[in-house]
VOPAGU-2260 file (C-alpha; in pm, 1 decimal, decimal comma):
REM VOPAGU-2260
SITE   aa  ch    i         X         Y         Z
SITE  MET   A    0   -2413,0    1708,3   -1279,3
SITE  LYS   A    1   -2147,8    1938,0   -1427,8
SITE  PRO   A    2   -1830,7    1771,8   -1567,0
SITE  ILE   A    3   -1608,0    1943,7   -1310,6
SITE  SER   A    4   -1834,2    1821,4   -1026,7
SITE  ARG   A    5   -1821,7    1468,5   -1162,0
SITE  LEU   A    6   -1442,6    1486,7   -1175,8
SITE  ILE   A    7   -1415,9    1603,5    -814,6
SITE  LEU   A    8   -1653,3    1326,6    -701,6
SITE  LEU   A    9   -1454,0    1063,1    -892,6
SITE  ILE   A   10   -1125,0    1179,4    -740,0
SITE  PHE   A   11   -1277,5    1171,8    -390,3
SITE  ILE   A   12   -1411,2     816,6    -439,0
SITE  CYS   A   13   -1075,3     698,6    -570,8
SITE  LEU   A   14    -895,1     840,8    -269,2
SITE  ILE   A   15   -1125,7     656,4     -31,2
SITE  ILE   A   16   -1096,8     326,6    -217,8
SITE  TYR   A   17    -735,7     333,3    -329,4
SITE  ILE   A   18    -536,5     466,7     -34,8
SITE  PRO   A   19    -657,9     221,3     232,8
SITE  ASN   A   20    -580,5     -65,3      -6,6
SITE  ALA   A   21    -231,7      58,1     -89,6
SITE  TYR   A   22     -87,3    -241,1      92,0
SITE  SER   A   23      64,7    -545,4     -71,4
SITE  GLN   A   24    -157,8    -772,6    -275,8
SITE  ASP   A   25    -385,7    -992,6     -67,2
SITE  ASP   A   26    -198,5   -1312,0    -153,5
SITE  CYS   A   27    -254,3   -1489,3     175,9
SITE  ASN   A   28     -68,5   -1818,9     197,0
SITE  CYS   A   29    -260,8   -1949,4     498,5
SITE  PRO   A   30    -614,7   -2088,6     510,7
SITE  LYS   A   31    -845,7   -1816,8     642,0
SITE  ASN   A   32    -955,6   -1999,7     958,2
SITE  ILE   A   33    -839,7   -2274,8    1188,3
SITE  GLU   A   34   -1112,0   -2516,5    1073,1
SITE  ASP   A   35    -980,6   -2500,6     716,6
SITE  VAL   A   36    -614,6   -2534,2     810,5
SITE  LYS   A   37    -688,6   -2855,2    1001,9
SITE  LYS   A   38    -825,9   -3008,4     680,2
SITE  ASP   A   39    -541,0   -2886,7     459,5
SITE  ASP   A   40    -268,3   -3146,0     400,2
SITE  ARG   A   41     -17,9   -2871,4     317,1
SITE  PHE   A   42     -11,6   -2759,8     681,3
SITE  MET   A   43      88,6   -2926,5    1005,8
SITE  GLN   A   44      36,3   -2822,0    1366,9
SITE  VAL   A   45     349,6   -2684,3    1528,1
SITE  ASP   A   46     496,2   -2927,1    1780,7
SITE  ASP   A   47     809,4   -2971,4    1989,6
SITE  SER   A   48    1005,5   -3130,3    1706,7
SITE  PHE   A   49     931,6   -2835,0    1480,4
SITE  MET   A   50    1027,7   -2587,4    1752,3
SITE  GLN   A   51    1366,4   -2752,3    1791,6
SITE  LYS   A   52    1447,4   -2610,6    1447,9
SITE  MET   A   53    1341,1   -2260,0    1552,6
SITE  ASP   A   54    1663,5   -2185,8    1736,8
SITE  GLY   A   55    1688,5   -1831,7    1874,2
SITE  GLY   A   56    1360,4   -1688,2    1745,2
SITE  SER   A   57    1200,5   -1514,5    2043,2
SITE  ILE   A   58     872,0   -1424,3    1868,9
SITE  ILE   A   59     798,0   -1774,9    1745,4
SITE  GLN   A   60     905,6   -1924,1    2077,3
SITE  SER   A   61     664,4   -1692,9    2262,5
SITE  LEU   A   62     378,1   -1781,1    2029,6
SITE  TYR   A   63     435,8   -2150,6    2081,7
SITE  LYS   A   64     447,7   -2107,2    2458,5
SITE  ASP   A   65     120,2   -1913,3    2478,9
SITE  TYR   A   66     -81,4   -2040,5    2180,2
SITE  LYS   A   67      45,5   -2393,5    2119,5
SITE  ASN   A   68    -284,4   -2528,6    1984,8
SITE  TYR   A   69    -343,5   -2244,8    1739,1
SITE  ILE   A   70     -22,1   -2244,7    1535,2
SITE  TYR   A   71      37,1   -2430,1    1209,2
SITE  TYR   A   72     318,9   -2430,5     957,1
SITE  SER   A   73     335,4   -2486,7     584,0
SITE  ILE   A   74     530,2   -2792,1     465,7
SITE  GLU   A   75     590,0   -2615,9     131,8
SITE  GLN   A   76     694,2   -2266,7     245,7
SITE  ASP   A   77     864,8   -2110,1     547,3
SITE  ILE   A   78     538,4   -1968,6     681,3
SITE  ILE   A   79     358,7   -1998,3    1013,8
SITE  CYS   A   80     -17,9   -1947,8    1043,6
SITE  HIS   A   81    -136,2   -1828,0    1384,6
SITE  TYR   A   82    -509,7   -1818,4    1460,8
SITE  TYR   A   83    -646,7   -1621,5    1753,5
SITE  GLU   A   84   -1004,3   -1507,2    1829,9
SITE  GLY   A   85   -1105,0   -1534,1    1464,9
SITE  LYS   A   86    -801,4   -1342,1    1340,2
SITE  LEU   A   87    -517,5   -1476,4    1128,2
SITE  PHE   A   88    -149,2   -1387,6    1155,4
SITE  GLU   A   89      65,9   -1497,4     861,8
SITE  ILE   A   90     429,0   -1506,5     973,2
SITE  PRO   A   91     721,0   -1581,4     738,2
SITE  TYR   A   92    1042,7   -1704,2     898,1
SITE  LYS   A   93    1402,8   -1784,3     818,6
SITE  GLU   A   94    1642,7   -1982,7    1034,5
SITE  GLY   A   95    1399,5   -1973,1    1325,8
SITE  LYS   A   96    1335,2   -1599,0    1324,0
SITE  VAL   A   97    1058,7   -1383,8    1176,5
SITE  GLU   A   98    1179,2   -1259,5     838,3
SITE  GLY   A   99     966,4   -1093,2     572,3
SITE  LEU   A  100     619,7    -940,8     550,4
SITE  VAL   A  101     394,6   -1030,7     845,0
SITE  LYS   A  102      24,1    -994,6     764,0
SITE  GLN   A  103    -276,9    -976,1     992,7
SITE  TYR   A  104    -635,7   -1044,3     888,2
SITE  ASP   A  105    -948,4    -962,3    1084,9
SITE  GLU   A  106   -1250,5   -1185,0    1148,2
SITE  SER   A  107   -1394,1   -1111,5     803,3
SITE  GLY   A  108   -1070,3   -1207,5     629,6
SITE  ARG   A  109    -974,3    -847,5     550,8
SITE  LEU   A  110    -604,7    -762,8     550,5
SITE  TYR   A  111    -580,3    -483,6     807,0
SITE  LYS   A  112    -215,9    -476,7     912,0
SITE  GLU   A  113     122,5    -561,8     770,4
SITE  ALA   A  114     480,1    -504,1     878,7
SITE  GLN   A  115     819,0    -597,8     741,1
SITE  TYR   A  116    1048,7    -791,2     974,6
SITE  LYS   A  117    1419,5    -857,1     965,0
SITE  ASN   A  118    1588,2   -1089,4    1211,6
SITE  ASP   A  119    1285,1   -1086,0    1447,2
SITE  LEU   A  120    1256,9    -703,3    1445,7
SITE  LYS   A  121    1030,0    -464,1    1257,0
SITE  GLU   A  122    1219,3    -293,3     976,3
SITE  GLY   A  123    1037,9     -62,0     736,6
SITE  ILE   A  124     688,9      84,3     724,0
SITE  GLU   A  125     412,2     -79,5     926,0
SITE  LYS   A  126      69,4     -20,4     770,9
SITE  MET   A  127    -262,8     -58,3     948,1
SITE  SER   A  128    -622,1      21,6     851,8
SITE  LEU   A  129    -912,7      39,0    1097,7
SITE  GLU   A  130   -1283,9     114,8    1108,2
SITE  ASN   A  131   -1370,3     -42,8     773,9
SITE  ASN   A  132   -1072,1     129,6     608,8
SITE  ARG   A  133   -1183,6     476,8     714,7
SITE  ALA   A  134    -862,8     526,3     911,4
SITE  MET   A  135    -514,7     425,1     802,6
SITE  PHE   A  136    -177,6     453,3     977,0
SITE  GLU   A  137     180,3     423,9     854,1
SITE  ILE   A  138     465,9     393,7    1104,4
SITE  PRO   A  139     830,5     359,1     993,1
SITE  TYR   A  140    1050,1     124,4    1197,8
SITE  LYS   A  141    1422,5      73,3    1234,0
SITE  ALA   A  142    1565,3    -216,0    1435,2
SITE  GLY   A  143    1228,6    -273,4    1602,6
SITE  LYS   A  144    1158,8      88,5    1705,8
SITE  PRO   A  145     958,2     368,5    1539,5
SITE  GLU   A  146    1198,2     593,1    1347,5
SITE  GLY   A  147    1092,9     872,6    1113,5
SITE  ILE   A  148     757,8    1032,1    1030,3
SITE  ALA   A  149     444,7     835,6    1123,7
SITE  LYS   A  150     135,1     932,3     923,2
SITE  ALA   A  151    -236,6     902,6     995,1
SITE  TYR   A  152    -504,9     921,2     724,8
SITE  PHE   A  153    -881,6     954,9     756,1
SITE  PHE   A  154   -1103,5     895,3     453,4
SITE  GLY   A  155    -792,8     913,2     237,3
SITE  ARG   A  156    -668,7    1251,1     358,7
SITE  LEU   A  157    -357,0    1314,0     564,2
SITE  GLU   A  158    -467,6    1394,5     919,7
SITE  SER   A  159    -137,9    1409,7    1107,3
SITE  GLU   A  160     238,6    1354,4    1091,4
SITE  THR   A  161     432,2    1251,0    1401,3
SITE  PRO   A  162     814,8    1236,4    1413,4
SITE  TYR   A  163     987,4     952,0    1599,9
SITE  LYS   A  164    1346,7     895,7    1702,4
SITE  GLU   A  165    1461,4     569,6    1859,0
SITE  GLY   A  166    1103,0     477,2    1946,4
SITE  LEU   A  167    1003,9     810,3    2105,3
SITE  LYS   A  168     818,4    1112,7    1975,7
SITE  GLU   A  169    1080,0    1375,2    1897,7
SITE  GLY   A  170    1016,3    1696,8    1708,0
SITE  ILE   A  171     705,6    1875,2    1579,8
SITE  LYS   A  172     384,2    1678,2    1535,4
SITE  LYS   A  173     164,1    1837,0    1268,7
SITE  GLY   A  174    -213,6    1817,6    1231,1
SITE  TYR   A  175    -401,5    1911,2     913,5
SITE  TYR   A  176    -746,0    2035,8     812,3
SITE  GLU   A  177    -948,3    1851,1     548,2
SITE  SER   A  178    -821,3    2110,4     300,1
SITE  GLY   A  179    -465,1    2001,5     369,7
SITE  LYS   A  180    -376,1    2327,4     545,5
SITE  LEU   A  181    -185,6    2317,5     872,4
SITE  GLN   A  182    -412,9    2295,7    1177,6
SITE  SER   A  183    -170,3    2248,0    1465,7
SITE  GLU   A  184     194,1    2204,4    1563,8
SITE  THR   A  185     289,8    2022,9    1882,8
SITE  PRO   A  186     655,9    2001,0    1994,6
SITE  TYR   A  187     778,2    1676,3    2152,9
SITE  LYS   A  188    1096,5    1587,6    2333,9
SITE  ALA   A  189    1161,6    1230,9    2450,0
SITE  ASN   A  190     791,6    1141,7    2403,7
SITE  LYS   A  191     665,1    1439,3    2608,2
SITE  LYS   A  192     517,8    1772,1    2502,4
SITE  GLU   A  193     781,6    2039,5    2544,8
SITE  GLY   A  194     751,3    2395,5    2419,0
SITE  ILE   A  195     478,4    2597,9    2249,5
SITE  GLU   A  196     189,2    2414,2    2086,9
SITE  LYS   A  197      31,6    2623,9    1811,5
SITE  HIS   A  198    -319,9    2603,6    1667,7
SITE  TYR   A  199    -417,6    2772,9    1342,0
SITE  ASN   A  200    -740,8    2891,8    1188,0
SITE  LYS   A  201    -843,9    2761,9     847,2
SITE  ASP   A  202    -714,8    3081,8     686,6
SITE  GLY   A  203    -367,3    3012,9     828,1
SITE  SER   A  204    -373,4    3274,9    1102,4
SITE  LEU   A  205    -265,5    3181,7    1454,5
SITE  ALA   A  206    -564,4    3085,5    1672,8
SITE  LYS   A  207    -398,7    3010,9    2007,3
SITE  GLU   A  208     -82,6    2893,4    2177,5
SITE  ILE   A  209     -45,3    2646,3    2463,6
SITE  CYS   A  210     282,9    2608,3    2650,5
SITE  TYR   A  211     412,5    2277,4    2784,0
SITE  LYS   A  212     697,1    2174,9    3006,6
SITE  ASN   A  213     767,5    1808,4    3071,4
SITE  ASP   A  214     424,0    1718,0    2926,1
SITE  LEU   A  215     238,3    1959,1    3157,7
SITE  LYS   A  216      62,1    2279,6    3065,2
SITE  VAL   A  217     238,4    2588,7    3197,8
SITE  LYS   A  218     191,7    2961,9    3171,7
SITE  CYS   A  219     343,1    3103,2    2855,4
SITE  ASP   A  220     607,3    3373,4    2908,1
């Protein structure tokens, strides 16, 4: 294999491996499954007396109401471990409310989702990887609602960018070819398609246009 070909292959492999794992370090503070947490003296099952200290936290209160037998807390750290259908949710808290980096692990123990919380609301970039890390998504949040440019990656390449404002799609969503060139532009207003959607050929020339009004296709003028 020629040196340049080896270099291209190495870069491609690094993109696939590195980008989906660009989350925080996998420093899980909870036992990986509910059987282990029951045997761990550092953790106790959440009960009514513990919940009396969780004043005002709607997320933790809801979890306790619906999944009472599957929630444990650390006696050393302000962390709750929630187990559900083989998955683990690690939830840090402060003064009764979710505060810090919430992590979610799948049935195999793989970290597949994390989101920063502040005062019970998402604040910052939520990251999620699916399909054995082949697809990855980043969604920025502000005060619990998507705000900014959400990005989707497939096999390490940027596939799309979607703008959000106050939790709704607002602006031009862009799709990209594997080469990184622009593939499509879709205008959104208040979460609905509004305006002229444009599709481009790989050489950058315009392929077609589709007109939308209130999320419905209409005849272009």
